[in-house]
TIGUNU-273029 format. One record per residue (C-alpha): x, y, z; residue in one letter. Coordinates in steps of 0.5 Angstrom, whole numbers, m for minus. Each point is the difference from the previous one (the first is absolute). Last residue first. Layout:
% residues N
R:xx:yy:zz:res
R:X:Y:Z:A
...
This chain:
% residues 43
R:xx:yy:zz:res
R:206:219:284:I
R:1:8:2:N
R:8:m1:m1:M
R:m1:m3:m7:L
R:m3:7:m3:N
R:3:0:m5:G
R:m4:4:m5:T
R:0:m6:m5:P
R:m4:m3:7:Y
R:0:m9:m4:R
R:4:2:m5:K
R:5:2:6:T
R:m3:m6:4:M
R:2:m7:m6:S
R:7:4:m1:S
R:1:0:7:V
R:m3:m7:2:W
R:4:m3:m7:F
R:7:2:3:V
R:m3:m2:7:F
R:0:m8:m5:S
R:6:2:m3:Y
R:5:1:6:V
R:m4:m5:4:V
R:2:m5:m6:L
R:6:2:m1:L
R:3:m1:8:T
R:m5:m7:0:K
R:5:m2:m5:L
R:7:3:1:C
R:m2:m3:7:T
R:m1:m7:m3:I
R:6:1:m4:V
R:4:1:6:P
R:m3:m5:3:K
R:2:m5:m5:T
R:8:0:1:E
R:m1:m1:7:M
R:m5:m5:m1:R
R:7:m5:m5:R
R:4:2:5:S
R:m4:m5:5:A
R:m3:m5:m5:M
């Protein structure tokens, strides 16, 4: 069980990282669509 848990932990970390990156990219793209002038600092 211990070895299997150590193998699945990096996979979960990778999935979490992909989820964060995807949500961040989606958020940035929605912000740029909402503010096409690029005023990201004025949110």
